N, C-alpha and C positions, 0 to 999 in steps of 0.2 A: 382447481389446484389438486395436484396428485400427491400422494404420500407413499413412501416406500423406503426400502433399505438403501442408505447412501453407500455403504460398503460393509462387507461382512464383519470387519473388525471395528467399524465406526458406529456413529449414532444414527438411529432411525430418525428421519426428518423429512421436510418438504423437498420435493423436486419440482422442476418447472419444465413444461413442454416448450418447443420452439414457438408454437402459436401463442402461448401465454406471454412469452418474452416479447414477441413481436407486437402484441397488443399493448404492452407497456410502452414500448418505443413509439408506437403510433400515437398513443395518447399524448406523450411529451411533445412529439413532432408537431402535433396539431395546436399546441399551446404556446410554443416559442418560435421566434423567427430565425434564430441562429442555427446553422448547420455545422456542428462542431467537427473539427479534425483532430483535436488534441483533448484527451481526457486527463484530469489531474485528481488523484485521490489524496486529500489533505489529511495527514496523520495527526495524532494528538498534539495539540498546542501549535499546529502549523497551518491554521486556517487563514492566516493573514494574506496569503496569495490571492484569495478571492476578492480582497479589497482592491487589487490592482486591475480587476476586470473592468473594461470600459463598457458603458451602457448596459449594465447587468440586467438580466432577466432571471428571476428566481422561481424555481419550481419545487414545491414541498413534497417530500416523500409521501406524506399522508394523503396526498391527492392521487396517488397511484394505487389502485386496488391490489391487495396481496403483496405489497412491497414492504420490506422490513423497516424498522425505525431504530435509530441508534439510541442506546441507553447509557452511554459513557459520558462523564463530564468532559467538556472540551470538544465535544462532537455535536454539531447541529444535525438536522435531518432535512437537508435541502440540496438541490443542484443549483449552481449559479452559471448561467450561460452569458457569453459576451466575447470580447476580443482582448487579447494581450499582445502587444507589439504588432497589431494589425491582423493577427491570426485567430480564427474562431476556436473557442475553447469551451469546455464545460468542467467546472470544479465540483467535486463531490465533498460536501461538508458534512461529515458523519459517516464513517465506515462502520462495518459490522465485524464482530469478532466471534470466534468459536466459543469463547467462554461466556458470552451473553446467552448462550442456549440455542443459537442459530445453527442450522445444518450448513455444511459447506456449500451446497448449491444455493442456499439462501444468502449467505454472506458474499458470494461472488456474483449474484444476479446483476448488480450494477455494471459489471464489466461486459456482460453479454448485451445488456441494454445499450451501453455506450457503443459497442461494435455495430449494432443495428442502426444506431443514429448516425453512423458514418465515421466514427473515430478510427484513426490509423495509428496513432501513437499514444501510449499511456504513460503518464508520469505517476510514480507512487512514492509517497513519503511516509516516514514513520519516526517515532521516538524510540530509542533503543538504549539498552545498557551496554557499557563498554566492557567487553571481555578481554580484548587485547590490552596488555599492561601498558603499552605505549600510548593508548588513547586517553584523552582528557575530557572532562565535562565541557560541553560546548563545541566539541569537534563535529565536523560534518563529513560523513562517510558516503562516498559513491559506492553503490552496491555492485560488485563484479560477479557475484554468484550467491547462492543461498543453500542452506541446509534445512530441509523441511522435516523437522522431527515428527510432527503429527502424521505427515505423509509416509514416513518410513515405518510408522507403526500401524498403517492401514487406513488413515483418514486423508484421502486425496479427493479434491473436488471433482475429479473426472471419473470417479467410481460410479457405476451404474450404467444405464443405457447411454450410448453415444449417438448424437445426431450429426451426421456428416455435413450438414449445412453450416455448422459451427466449425468443425475441424475433425481431424483424423482420430481414430481410436487410440493410437499410440504416438502422441506428439513428442518431438525432441525438445529437451529443456537445456541442452548443452550451451546454447548462446541466448539464454533468457534475457540477459541485460545487454542491450545493443552496444557493441564495441565502439562504433562510430560516435554515438551519442556520449558515451563515457569519455572518449578522448576529447571531444569538443568541450565537454563540461570541465575537464581538467585544464585545458588551455584557457578557457574563460575564467576559471577560478584563479589561475596564476595571474592573469591580466588585472583581476580585481584586487589582488593582494591577499588572497585567501590561503596562501601556501602554508601558513603557520598552523591552520586548524583544519585543512582539507586532508582527508584520508581516502583510501580505496580498499575495500575489504569484503569479507564474506558475512552475510547476515544469516543468523540462525533463528528459526521460529520455534517457539514452544507454545503450548495451548493456553497457559495461564488459567485463572487470573492471579494465582499466587506467584510471587516473584521466585526466582530460582534459588535452590539451596547452594551452598558453597561447593558441594560435591558435584552438583549438576553443572555449575559454571566451570569447574575443573574439566569435566568431560567435554563440554562444548569447546573449551580452549584446546584440548588435546586433539579434537577432530578437525580443527581449523577454523572455528567460528571466531570472528572478530567483534561482533556485536550480536545482541540477543533481544528479541521482542516477541509480540504476540499477534502479529498480523502479516500481511504482505505476500507471503508465499502462495496461498491459495489464489489470490487475485492475479498474481503474475503467471501462475500455471494456466489459469483460464484465459488470460490475455494471449499467451503464446498459442494456446489451443485455437483461439480465434484468429490467429495470424497477425496480431498487433505487435509492433515493436515496443520495447519497454525501457524506460530509464528509471532507476531507483535511487533514493537518497535517504540516509538515516541520520538523525540528529542524536548525538550521544548525550543523554540527559543525566546519566549517573555512571559511576564506576562500580562494576559488579564485585561483590564480596567473594573472594577466593578462599579455598582451604588454608587455614593458618591466619586468616584475617577476622575470624569470628568474634574476637574480643573488642573490635571497633564498635563505637556507639552508632555509627552511621548505618542506615537501612534505606533501601529503595522505597520511594513513596510517590504517589501520583501527583501531589502538590509540587514536588521538585521537578517532575517531568514538565508540568505546565509552565513553571517559572523559567526553566532553561529555554523552552520553546519560544517564550515571549522575548527573551533576550537576543536570540539568534535569528529571529524571524526575518528581520530586514535584510540580512546577508543572504539568506536562502531565497527570499523573494527576488532580489536583484539577480542572483545567479540564474534562476528560472526564467526571468524576463529576458536576459541575454541569450540563454539557450534557445528559448522559443524564437527569438528574433533571428538567430543564426542557422537554426536547423532547416534542413531541406525537406 
């Protein structure tokens, strides 16, 4: 394991060589029979999709040397391999976050491992706060773009040495969220009767773990953010660097408090996030099943 500066403005933390990542992928490959083509990162409260995996094979993170472990309630620490709608998948139950103390190379290491295992498409999900005043708790937002606040301030997962075997030094992120998959998801959501709670918008990442202040929410709103959370952007950036196509979904679990709303007794809390996730899980699971079945 190597240690070094992640980025001049960022945190010093662990980095991984190509050989180390390949060793992790080879270890998993030798233990499971599935050769996955689709990777799914299950966000907070959204792990129910793994229950839809047929003939599951479970692989614990702790069995992979030097692999991180999730520390957040609602996140397990295991991969689930199997099939959904006849297609080979691997679900990640337990993502990692910057606020847990992990460096950006650490929290994105699963994406690189997935790529070496054969993943071509990555699905990312998250729980997010609603910044857009038209959004309601329980809405499901297809992510069309993102604002990576930590990245804009110098914390990007691609800072440091670049290995061309993964991707180019300067990858484009202009079409990070695949337009064809987004359209297919919109069409399927309409057919399922989800129009009343389906949205499409811009996800904004902050580092956390504290929830945003009203002034910060006002800023995010002014720069075009529709939802805010503490994950996803680093994983998507690394996925695009690796040449993976990406589809992202946010579950709106709370309405963010704006300037002028400070007198309200309501405050964002992790319990509410988990509760809303449990209530909307079945709808999201069905949408993903239909999307996996129809995608090429």
